[in-house]
ROSE-562954 format. One record per atom (N, C-alpha, C): residue number from 1; x, y, z. Coordinates in steps of 0.2 Angstrom, whole numbers. Layout:
REM residues N
ATOM   numar    east   north      up
ATOM     NUM       X       Y       Z
...
This chain:
REM residues 257
ATOM   numar    east   north      up
ATOM       1     -35      43     -79
ATOM       1     -34      36     -76
ATOM       1     -36      36     -69
ATOM       2     -40      31     -67
ATOM       2     -42      30     -60
ATOM       2     -37      27     -56
ATOM       3     -37      27     -49
ATOM       3     -33      23     -45
ATOM       3     -34      16     -46
ATOM       4     -40      13     -48
ATOM       4     -41       6     -49
ATOM       4     -37       4     -55
ATOM       5     -37       8     -61
ATOM       5     -33       6     -67
ATOM       5     -26       6     -65
ATOM       6     -24      11     -61
ATOM       6     -16      11     -59
ATOM       6     -14       5     -55
ATOM       7     -19       2     -51
ATOM       7     -17      -5     -48
ATOM       7     -14     -10     -53
ATOM       8     -17     -10     -59
ATOM       8     -15     -15     -63
ATOM       8      -8     -13     -68
ATOM       9      -6      -7     -67
ATOM       9      -1      -5     -71
ATOM       9       5      -2     -67
ATOM      10       4       0     -61
ATOM      10      10       3     -57
ATOM      10      15      -2     -56
ATOM      11      21       0     -56
ATOM      11      27      -4     -53
ATOM      11      32       0     -50
ATOM      12      36      -2     -46
ATOM      12      41       2     -43
ATOM      12      46       5     -48
ATOM      13      48      11     -47
ATOM      13      53      15     -51
ATOM      13      59      16     -47
ATOM      14      65      15     -49
ATOM      14      71      16     -45
ATOM      14      75      21     -49
ATOM      15      74      22     -56
ATOM      15      78      27     -60
ATOM      15      74      33     -62
ATOM      16      76      39     -61
ATOM      16      72      44     -62
ATOM      16      75      50     -66
ATOM      17      71      54     -69
ATOM      17      74      60     -72
ATOM      17      74      65     -66
ATOM      18      78      70     -67
ATOM      18      78      75     -61
ATOM      18      75      82     -63
ATOM      19      70      81     -67
ATOM      19      66      87     -69
ATOM      19      61      89     -64
ATOM      20      60      95     -62
ATOM      20      55      98     -58
ATOM      20      48      96     -60
ATOM      21      44      94     -56
ATOM      21      37      92     -58
ATOM      21      32      98     -57
ATOM      22      34     103     -53
ATOM      22      30     109     -53
ATOM      22      26     109     -46
ATOM      23      25     116     -44
ATOM      23      22     117     -38
ATOM      23      15     115     -38
ATOM      24      12     116     -43
ATOM      24       4     114     -44
ATOM      24       3     106     -42
ATOM      25       8     102     -45
ATOM      25       7      95     -44
ATOM      25       9      93     -37
ATOM      26      14      96     -34
ATOM      26      15      95     -27
ATOM      26      10      97     -22
ATOM      27       6     102     -24
ATOM      27       0     104     -20
ATOM      27      -5      99     -21
ATOM      28      -6      97     -27
ATOM      28     -11      91     -28
ATOM      28     -10      85     -24
ATOM      29      -3      83     -23
ATOM      29      -2      78     -19
ATOM      29      -4      79     -12
ATOM      30      -2      85      -9
ATOM      30      -4      86      -2
ATOM      30     -12      86      -1
ATOM      31     -15      89      -6
ATOM      31     -23      89      -6
ATOM      31     -25      82      -6
ATOM      32     -23      78     -10
ATOM      32     -25      71     -11
ATOM      32     -24      67      -4
ATOM      33     -18      68      -1
ATOM      33     -17      65       5
ATOM      33     -22      67      11
ATOM      34     -23      73      11
ATOM      34     -28      76      16
ATOM      34     -35      73      15
ATOM      35     -37      71       9
ATOM      35     -43      68       8
ATOM      35     -44      61       9
ATOM      36     -38      57       9
ATOM      36     -39      50      10
ATOM      36     -42      48      17
ATOM      37     -47      44      17
ATOM      37     -49      42      24
ATOM      37     -45      36      26
ATOM      38     -41      37      32
ATOM      38     -37      32      34
ATOM      38     -40      25      36
ATOM      39     -36      20      36
ATOM      39     -38      14      39
ATOM      39     -40      14      46
ATOM      40     -36      18      50
ATOM      40     -37      19      57
ATOM      40     -38      27      58
ATOM      41     -44      29      58
ATOM      41     -44      37      58
ATOM      41     -42      40      64
ATOM      42     -41      36      70
ATOM      42     -39      39      76
ATOM      42     -31      40      76
ATOM      43     -28      38      71
ATOM      43     -20      39      72
ATOM      43     -18      45      68
ATOM      44     -15      50      71
ATOM      44     -13      56      67
ATOM      44      -7      54      63
ATOM      45      -7      57      57
ATOM      45      -1      56      53
ATOM      45       1      63      49
ATOM      46       7      64      46
ATOM      46       8      69      42
ATOM      46      14      67      37
ATOM      47      14      71      32
ATOM      47      19      69      27
ATOM      47      23      75      25
ATOM      48      29      74      23
ATOM      48      33      79      21
ATOM      48      36      78      14
ATOM      49      38      83      10
ATOM      49      41      82       3
ATOM      49      48      85       3
ATOM      50      53      82       1
ATOM      50      60      84       0
ATOM      50      61      85      -7
ATOM      51      63      91      -9
ATOM      51      65      92     -16
ATOM      51      73      91     -17
ATOM      52      74      86     -21
ATOM      52      81      84     -22
ATOM      52      83      84     -30
ATOM      53      79      89     -33
ATOM      53      81      90     -41
ATOM      53      88      92     -42
ATOM      54      92      94     -37
ATOM      54      99      95     -38
ATOM      54     103      89     -38
ATOM      55     100      83     -37
ATOM      55     103      77     -37
ATOM      55     109      76     -32
ATOM      56     107      78     -26
ATOM      56     112      77     -21
ATOM      56     111      70     -17
ATOM      57     116      68     -14
ATOM      57     116      61     -11
ATOM      57     113      62      -4
ATOM      58     106      62      -3
ATOM      58     103      64       3
ATOM      58     100      57       6
ATOM      59      99      52       2
ATOM      59      96      46       5
ATOM      59     101      41       8
ATOM      60     100      38      14
ATOM      60     105      33      16
ATOM      60     101      27      19
ATOM      61     104      21      16
ATOM      61     100      15      18
ATOM      61     102      10      13
ATOM      62     101       4      15
ATOM      62     102      -2      11
ATOM      62      99      -2       5
ATOM      63      93       0       4
ATOM      63      89       0      -2
ATOM      63      87       7      -4
ATOM      64      91      12      -3
ATOM      64      90      18      -5
ATOM      64      91      19     -12
ATOM      65      89      24     -15
ATOM      65      90      26     -22
ATOM      65      90      34     -23
ATOM      66      93      36     -28
ATOM      66      93      43     -30
ATOM      66      87      45     -33
ATOM      67      83      50     -31
ATOM      67      77      53     -34
ATOM      67      76      60     -33
ATOM      68      72      63     -38
ATOM      68      71      70     -38
ATOM      68      67      73     -32
ATOM      69      63      68     -29
ATOM      69      59      70     -23
ATOM      69      58      64     -19
ATOM      70      57      66     -13
ATOM      70      56      60      -8
ATOM      70      50      63      -3
ATOM      71      46      58      -2
ATOM      71      40      59       2
ATOM      71      41      55       9
ATOM      72      40      58      14
ATOM      72      41      55      21
ATOM      72      34      55      24
ATOM      73      33      50      28
ATOM      73      26      49      32
ATOM      73      28      48      39
ATOM      74      25      52      43
ATOM      74      26      52      50
ATOM      74      19      50      54
ATOM      75      20      46      59
ATOM      75      14      44      62
ATOM      75      14      43      70
ATOM      76       9      44      73
ATOM      76       8      43      80
ATOM      76      10      35      81
ATOM      77      14      33      86
ATOM      77      15      26      87
ATOM      77      10      23      91
ATOM      78       5      21      88
ATOM      78      -1      17      91
ATOM      78      -2      11      88
ATOM      79      -6       6      91
ATOM      79      -7       0      88
ATOM      79      -9       0      80
ATOM      80      -6      -3      76
ATOM      80      -7      -4      69
ATOM      80      -5       3      65
ATOM      81      -1       7      68
ATOM      81       1      13      65
ATOM      81       5      12      58
ATOM      82       9       6      58
ATOM      82      12       5      51
ATOM      82       7       2      46
ATOM      83       2      -2      48
ATOM      83      -3      -4      43
ATOM      83      -7       2      41
ATOM      84      -8       7      45
ATOM      84     -12      13      43
ATOM      84      -7      17      38
ATOM      85      -1      17      39
ATOM      85       4      21      35
ATOM      85       4      18      28
ATOM      86       4      11      28
ATOM      86       5       8      22
ATOM      86      -2       9      17
ATOM      87      -7       9      21
ATOM      87     -14      10      18
ATOM      87     -14      17      14
ATOM      88     -11      22      18
ATOM      88     -11      29      15
ATOM      88      -6      30      10
ATOM      89       0      27      11
ATOM      89       6      28       6
ATOM      89       4      24      -1
ATOM      90       1      18      -1
ATOM      90       0      15      -7
ATOM      90      -5      19     -11
ATOM      91     -10      22      -8
ATOM      91     -15      27     -12
ATOM      91     -11      33     -14
ATOM      92      -7      35     -11
ATOM      92      -2      41     -13
ATOM      92       2      39     -19
ATOM      93       4      33     -19
ATOM      93       8      30     -25
ATOM      93       4      29     -31
ATOM      94      -2      26     -30
ATOM      94      -6      25     -36
ATOM      94      -8      32     -39
ATOM      95     -10      37     -34
ATOM      95     -12      44     -37
ATOM      95      -6      47     -41
ATOM      96       0      46     -38
ATOM      96       6      49     -42
ATOM      96       6      45     -49
ATOM      97       5      39     -49
ATOM      97       5      36     -56
ATOM      97       0      39     -61
ATOM      98      -6      40     -58
ATOM      98     -11      43     -62
ATOM      98      -9      50     -65
ATOM      99      -4      53     -62
ATOM      99      -1      60     -64
ATOM      99       5      59     -69
ATOM     100       7      52     -70
ATOM     100      13      51     -74
ATOM     100      19      51     -70
ATOM     101      19      50     -64
ATOM     101      24      50     -59
ATOM     101      26      43     -56
ATOM     102      32      41     -56
ATOM     102      34      35     -54
ATOM     102      36      35     -46
ATOM     103      36      30     -43
ATOM     103      38      30     -36
ATOM     103      40      23     -33
ATOM     104      43      23     -28
ATOM     104      46      17     -25
ATOM     104      47      18     -17
ATOM     105      44      13     -13
ATOM     105      45      13      -6
ATOM     105      52      11      -4
ATOM     106      55      15       0
ATOM     106      62      14       2
ATOM     106      62      12      10
ATOM     107      62       5      11
ATOM     107      62       3      18
ATOM     107      69       4      21
ATOM     108      69       6      27
ATOM     108      75       7      31
ATOM     108      79      12      28
ATOM     109      76      17      25
ATOM     109      80      23      22
ATOM     109      79      29      26
ATOM     110      84      33      27
ATOM     110      83      39      30
ATOM     110      86      45      26
ATOM     111      83      51      26
ATOM     111      86      56      22
ATOM     111      90      61      27
ATOM     112      96      63      24
ATOM     112     100      68      28
ATOM     112      96      73      31
ATOM     113      97      75      37
ATOM     113      93      81      40
ATOM     113      86      80      41
ATOM     114      84      74      40
ATOM     114      76      72      41
ATOM     114      76      68      48
ATOM     115      73      71      53
ATOM     115      72      68      59
ATOM     115      69      61      60
ATOM     116      70      57      64
ATOM     116      67      51      65
ATOM     116      60      52      69
ATOM     117      60      58      73
ATOM     117      53      59      76
ATOM     117      52      67      75
ATOM     118      46      68      73
ATOM     118      44      75      72
ATOM     118      37      76      75
ATOM     119      36      81      79
ATOM     119      30      83      82
ATOM     119      27      77      85
ATOM     120      31      73      89
ATOM     120      29      67      93
ATOM     120      26      62      88
ATOM     121      28      62      82
ATOM     121      26      57      77
ATOM     121      33      54      74
ATOM     122      33      47      73
ATOM     122      38      43      71
ATOM     122      39      42      64
ATOM     123      45      43      61
ATOM     123      45      42      54
ATOM     123      44      34      52
ATOM     124      39      33      48
ATOM     124      37      26      46
ATOM     124      41      24      40
ATOM     125      41      28      34
ATOM     125      44      26      28
ATOM     125      46      32      24
ATOM     126      50      31      19
ATOM     126      52      36      14
ATOM     126      50      33       7
ATOM     127      47      37       3
ATOM     127      45      35      -4
ATOM     127      48      40      -9
ATOM     128      52      37     -13
ATOM     128      55      41     -19
ATOM     128      50      42     -24
ATOM     129      50      48     -27
ATOM     129      46      49     -33
ATOM     129      48      54     -38
ATOM     130      46      54     -44
ATOM     130      48      58     -49
ATOM     130      46      56     -56
ATOM     131      48      59     -61
ATOM     131      46      57     -68
ATOM     131      51      51     -69
ATOM     132      49      45     -72
ATOM     132      53      40     -73
ATOM     132      58      41     -79
ATOM     133      64      38     -78
ATOM     133      69      38     -83
ATOM     133      68      33     -89
ATOM     134      64      28     -87
ATOM     134      62      23     -92
ATOM     134      54      22     -92
ATOM     135      52      16     -92
ATOM     135      45      14     -93
ATOM     135      41      16     -87
ATOM     136      35      19     -87
ATOM     136      31      21     -81
ATOM     136      27      15     -79
ATOM     137      24      12     -84
ATOM     137      19       6     -83
ATOM     137      22      -1     -85
ATOM     138      18      -6     -82
ATOM     138      19     -12     -84
ATOM     138      13     -16     -85
ATOM     139      12     -21     -88
ATOM     139       6     -25     -89
ATOM     139       5     -29     -83
ATOM     140      -1     -30     -81
ATOM     140      -3     -34     -75
ATOM     140       0     -41     -75
ATOM     141      -1     -44     -81
ATOM     141       2     -51     -82
ATOM     141       9     -51     -81
ATOM     142      13     -46     -81
ATOM     142      20     -46     -80
ATOM     142      22     -45     -73
ATOM     143      17     -44     -69
ATOM     143      19     -43     -61
ATOM     143      21     -50     -59
ATOM     144      26     -50     -55
ATOM     144      29     -56     -52
ATOM     144      25     -57     -45
ATOM     145      19     -60     -46
ATOM     145      15     -62     -40
ATOM     145      13     -69     -40
ATOM     146      12     -72     -34
ATOM     146      10     -78     -33
ATOM     146       3     -80     -37
ATOM     147       2     -85     -40
ATOM     147      -4     -86     -44
ATOM     147     -10     -86     -39
ATOM     148     -16     -84     -41
ATOM     148     -22     -84     -37
ATOM     148     -24     -91     -34
ATOM     149     -22     -96     -38
ATOM     149     -24    -103     -35
ATOM     149     -20    -105     -29
ATOM     150     -14    -101     -28
ATOM     150     -10    -103     -22
ATOM     150     -12     -98     -16
ATOM     151     -15     -92     -18
ATOM     151     -16     -87     -13
ATOM     151     -23     -88     -10
ATOM     152     -28     -90     -14
ATOM     152     -35     -89     -12
ATOM     152     -39     -96     -12
ATOM     153     -43     -97      -7
ATOM     153     -48    -103      -7
ATOM     153     -55    -100      -7
ATOM     154     -59    -102     -12
ATOM     154     -66    -100     -13
ATOM     154     -70    -106     -10
ATOM     155     -74    -104      -5
ATOM     155     -79    -109      -2
ATOM     155     -85    -110      -7
ATOM     156     -86    -106     -12
ATOM     156     -91    -106     -17
ATOM     156     -89    -102     -23
ATOM     157     -92    -103     -29
ATOM     157     -90     -99     -34
ATOM     157     -91     -92     -33
ATOM     158     -86     -88     -34
ATOM     158     -86     -81     -32
ATOM     158     -90     -77     -38
ATOM     159     -93     -71     -36
ATOM     159     -96     -67     -40
ATOM     159     -90     -63     -44
ATOM     160     -92     -60     -50
ATOM     160     -87     -57     -54
ATOM     160     -84     -51     -50
ATOM     161     -88     -47     -47
ATOM     161     -85     -42     -43
ATOM     161     -80     -44     -37
ATOM     162     -82     -50     -34
ATOM     162     -77     -52     -29
ATOM     162     -71     -54     -32
ATOM     163     -71     -57     -38
ATOM     163     -65     -59     -42
ATOM     163     -61     -53     -43
ATOM     164     -64     -48     -45
ATOM     164     -60     -42     -47
ATOM     164     -57     -39     -40
ATOM     165     -60     -39     -35
ATOM     165     -57     -36     -29
ATOM     165     -51     -41     -26
ATOM     166     -52     -47     -27
ATOM     166     -47     -52     -25
ATOM     166     -41     -51     -30
ATOM     167     -42     -50     -36
ATOM     167     -36     -49     -41
ATOM     167     -33     -42     -39
ATOM     168     -36     -37     -37
ATOM     168     -33     -31     -35
ATOM     168     -29     -32     -29
ATOM     169     -31     -36     -24
ATOM     169     -27     -37     -18
ATOM     169     -21     -41     -20
ATOM     170     -22     -46     -24
ATOM     170     -16     -50     -26
ATOM     170     -10     -46     -29
ATOM     171     -12     -41     -33
ATOM     171      -7     -37     -36
ATOM     171      -3     -32     -32
ATOM     172      -5     -32     -25
ATOM     172      -2     -27     -21
ATOM     172       5     -28     -20
ATOM     173       9     -23     -20
ATOM     173      17     -24     -19
ATOM     173      18     -25     -12
ATOM     174      24     -28     -10
ATOM     174      26     -30      -3
ATOM     174      33     -29      -3
ATOM     175      36     -28       3
ATOM     175      43     -28       4
ATOM     175      46     -34       2
ATOM     176      52     -34      -2
ATOM     176      55     -40      -5
ATOM     176      50     -44      -9
ATOM     177      45     -42     -11
ATOM     177      39     -46     -14
ATOM     177      38     -52     -10
ATOM     178      37     -51      -4
ATOM     178      36     -57       1
ATOM     178      29     -59       0
ATOM     179      24     -55      -2
ATOM     179      17     -57      -2
ATOM     179      14     -62       3
ATOM     180      14     -59       9
ATOM     180      13     -63      15
ATOM     180       5     -65      16
ATOM     181       1     -62      12
ATOM     181      -6     -63      13
ATOM     181      -9     -70      10
ATOM     182     -14     -72      13
ATOM     182     -18     -78      10
ATOM     182     -25     -76      11
ATOM     183     -30     -79       7
ATOM     183     -37     -77       7
ATOM     183     -41     -83       7
ATOM     184     -47     -82      11
ATOM     184     -52     -87      11
ATOM     184     -59     -83       9
ATOM     185     -62     -85       4
ATOM     185     -68     -81       2
ATOM     185     -74     -85       3
ATOM     186     -79     -82       7
ATOM     186     -85     -86       9
ATOM     186     -90     -81       7
ATOM     187     -94     -82       2
ATOM     187     -99     -77       0
ATOM     187     -96     -70      -1
ATOM     188     -99     -65       3
ATOM     188     -97     -58       2
ATOM     188     -91     -57       7
ATOM     189     -88     -62      10
ATOM     189     -83     -61      15
ATOM     189     -76     -63      13
ATOM     190     -71     -59      14
ATOM     190     -64     -61      12
ATOM     190     -60     -62      19
ATOM     191     -59     -68      21
ATOM     191     -55     -69      27
ATOM     191     -48     -68      25
ATOM     192     -44     -64      29
ATOM     192     -37     -63      27
ATOM     192     -32     -65      32
ATOM     193     -27     -69      30
ATOM     193     -23     -72      34
ATOM     193     -16     -70      32
ATOM     194     -11     -71      37
ATOM     194      -4     -70      36
ATOM     194      -1     -77      36
ATOM     195       4     -78      32
ATOM     195       8     -84      33
ATOM     195      11     -85      40
ATOM     196      11     -90      43
ATOM     196      15     -91      50
ATOM     196      22     -88      50
ATOM     197      24     -85      55
ATOM     197      30     -81      55
ATOM     197      29     -74      52
ATOM     198      22     -73      51
ATOM     198      20     -66      48
ATOM     198      18     -62      54
ATOM     199      11     -61      54
ATOM     199       8     -56      59
ATOM     199       8     -59      66
ATOM     200       9     -65      67
ATOM     200      10     -68      74
ATOM     200      17     -66      76
ATOM     201      22     -67      72
ATOM     201      29     -65      73
ATOM     201      31     -60      67
ATOM     202      28     -54      67
ATOM     202      29     -50      61
ATOM     202      36     -49      59
ATOM     203      38     -49      53
ATOM     203      44     -46      50
ATOM     203      43     -39      50
ATOM     204      49     -36      48
ATOM     204      49     -28      49
ATOM     204      44     -25      46
ATOM     205      42     -27      40
ATOM     205      37     -23      36
ATOM     205      31     -26      35
ATOM     206      29     -31      38
ATOM     206      23     -35      37
ATOM     206      17     -31      38
ATOM     207      16     -27      44
ATOM     207      11     -23      45
ATOM     207      10     -18      39
ATOM     208      15     -15      37
ATOM     208      15     -10      32
ATOM     208      12     -13      25
ATOM     209      15     -19      24
ATOM     209      13     -23      18
ATOM     209       5     -24      18
ATOM     210       3     -26      24
ATOM     210      -5     -27      24
ATOM     210      -9     -21      23
ATOM     211      -6     -15      25
ATOM     211      -9      -9      24
ATOM     211     -10      -8      17
ATOM     212      -4      -9      13
ATOM     212      -4      -8       6
ATOM     212      -9     -12       3
ATOM     213     -10     -19       5
ATOM     213     -14     -23       2
ATOM     213     -22     -21       3
ATOM     214     -23     -19       9
ATOM     214     -30     -17      11
ATOM     214     -32     -11       7
ATOM     215     -27      -6       5
ATOM     215     -29      -1       1
ATOM     215     -31      -3      -6
ATOM     216     -28      -8      -9
ATOM     216     -30     -11     -15
ATOM     216     -37     -14     -15
ATOM     217     -39     -17      -9
ATOM     217     -46     -19      -8
ATOM     217     -51     -13      -8
ATOM     218     -49      -8      -4
ATOM     218     -53      -2      -4
ATOM     218     -54       2     -11
ATOM     219     -48       2     -14
ATOM     219     -48       6     -21
ATOM     219     -53       2     -26
ATOM     220     -52      -5     -26
ATOM     220     -56      -9     -30
ATOM     220     -63      -8     -28
ATOM     221     -65      -9     -22
ATOM     221     -72      -8     -20
ATOM     221     -75      -2     -22
ATOM     222     -71       4     -21
ATOM     222     -74      10     -23
ATOM     222     -76      11     -30
ATOM     223     -71       8     -34
ATOM     223     -72       8     -41
ATOM     223     -78       4     -44
ATOM     224     -79      -1     -40
ATOM     224     -85      -6     -42
ATOM     224     -91      -4     -38
ATOM     225     -91       1     -35
ATOM     225     -97       3     -31
ATOM     225     -99      -2     -26
ATOM     226     -94      -4     -22
ATOM     226     -95      -8     -17
ATOM     226     -94      -5     -10
ATOM     227     -97      -7      -5
ATOM     227     -95      -5       2
ATOM     227     -91     -10       5
ATOM     228     -86      -8       9
ATOM     228     -81     -13      12
ATOM     228     -80     -11      19
ATOM     229     -81     -16      23
ATOM     229     -79     -15      31
ATOM     229     -73     -20      32
ATOM     230     -68     -17      35
ATOM     230     -63     -22      38
ATOM     230     -64     -23      45
ATOM     231     -65     -29      47
ATOM     231     -67     -30      54
ATOM     231     -63     -37      56
ATOM     232     -62     -37      63
ATOM     232     -59     -44      66
ATOM     232     -64     -48      69
ATOM     233     -65     -54      66
ATOM     233     -71     -58      69
ATOM     233     -68     -63      74
ATOM     234     -71     -62      80
ATOM     234     -68     -66      86
ATOM     234     -69     -74      85
ATOM     235     -74     -76      81
ATOM     235     -75     -83      80
ATOM     235     -69     -86      76
ATOM     236     -66     -82      72
ATOM     236     -61     -84      68
ATOM     236     -54     -83      71
ATOM     237     -53     -78      75
ATOM     237     -47     -76      78
ATOM     237     -45     -81      83
ATOM     238     -50     -84      86
ATOM     238     -49     -89      92
ATOM     238     -47     -96      89
ATOM     239     -48     -97      83
ATOM     239     -46    -104      80
ATOM     239     -38    -104      79
ATOM     240     -36    -110      79
ATOM     240     -29    -112      78
ATOM     240     -28    -114      71
ATOM     241     -23    -111      67
ATOM     241     -22    -113      60
ATOM     241     -15    -116      60
ATOM     242     -14    -121      56
ATOM     242      -7    -124      55
ATOM     242      -2    -119      52
ATOM     243      -4    -116      46
ATOM     243       1    -113      42
ATOM     243       0    -105      42
ATOM     244      -6    -103      44
ATOM     244      -8     -96      43
ATOM     244     -11     -93      50
ATOM     245     -10     -86      50
ATOM     245     -12     -83      56
ATOM     245     -18     -78      54
ATOM     246     -24     -78      57
ATOM     246     -29     -74      55
ATOM     246     -27     -66      56
ATOM     247     -29     -62      52
ATOM     247     -28     -55      52
ATOM     247     -34     -51      53
ATOM     248     -38     -50      48
ATOM     248     -44     -47      47
ATOM     248     -49     -50      42
ATOM     249     -55     -48      42
ATOM     249     -60     -50      37
ATOM     249     -62     -43      33
ATOM     250     -63     -44      27
ATOM     250     -66     -39      23
ATOM     250     -73     -41      21
ATOM     251     -78     -37      23
ATOM     251     -85     -38      22
ATOM     251     -87     -34      16
ATOM     252     -88     -37      10
ATOM     252     -89     -33       4
ATOM     252     -96     -34       1
ATOM     253    -100     -28       0
ATOM     253    -107     -29      -2
ATOM     253    -108     -23      -7
ATOM     254    -113     -24     -11
ATOM     254    -115     -19     -16
ATOM     254    -119     -13     -12
ATOM     255    -117      -7     -15
ATOM     255    -120      -1     -12
ATOM     255    -127      -1     -13
ATOM     256    -131       1      -8
ATOM     256    -138       2      -9
ATOM     256    -140       9     -13
ATOM     257    -144       8     -18
ATOM     257    -146      14     -22
ATOM     257    -153      17     -20
């Protein structure tokens, strides 16, 4: 299974078996993480994995859950570091799914004896993972997402591959399923906006959410042999919008052969 296929089947898992998943798989997770090209390559990050197969109560927080393993990601605290972390974490979550492992982001959750700051990097988020106690996958049509007609405006009929990229973006998970993004597609460009009260006055996890969604655009583009650049266009950023705030634009084009 590819990461792109996982986009359409993955969902959050909060009930796990407490079986060990093996040192070889844990090593694969670490290797996969080091191979991800970050959204912002200049921001240093690191991950840690906590083994909780003994099923101790180690997670503390409003939305915590018991899991056999926890992954923590630490980052330099620089502009857009949470967006960068979301971009990395979602690709890790999709990769875990391809290995038959479920996961769930745990906002505002800390592990006992896990520091908030490590090596001058700040803890961004904790992710629970392990073999699911129930169903690993769900159908794309069962995902509770806002319909595309409410999320996206097309200035002209989209190409097939652009429709696929947008659908992958639509399926991105978000904190409390807030789905703060809106899209305007013009040819090969996806102009990405946040609902007002979002990126202009961001909620706690909005930057992380957008990083997760950008990872879906990147994964879909790679699968479809497309090149994608995420840039901020000043001619759009200087405009005033009643309901939405401009974030970034994705320039998507076919790879040259």
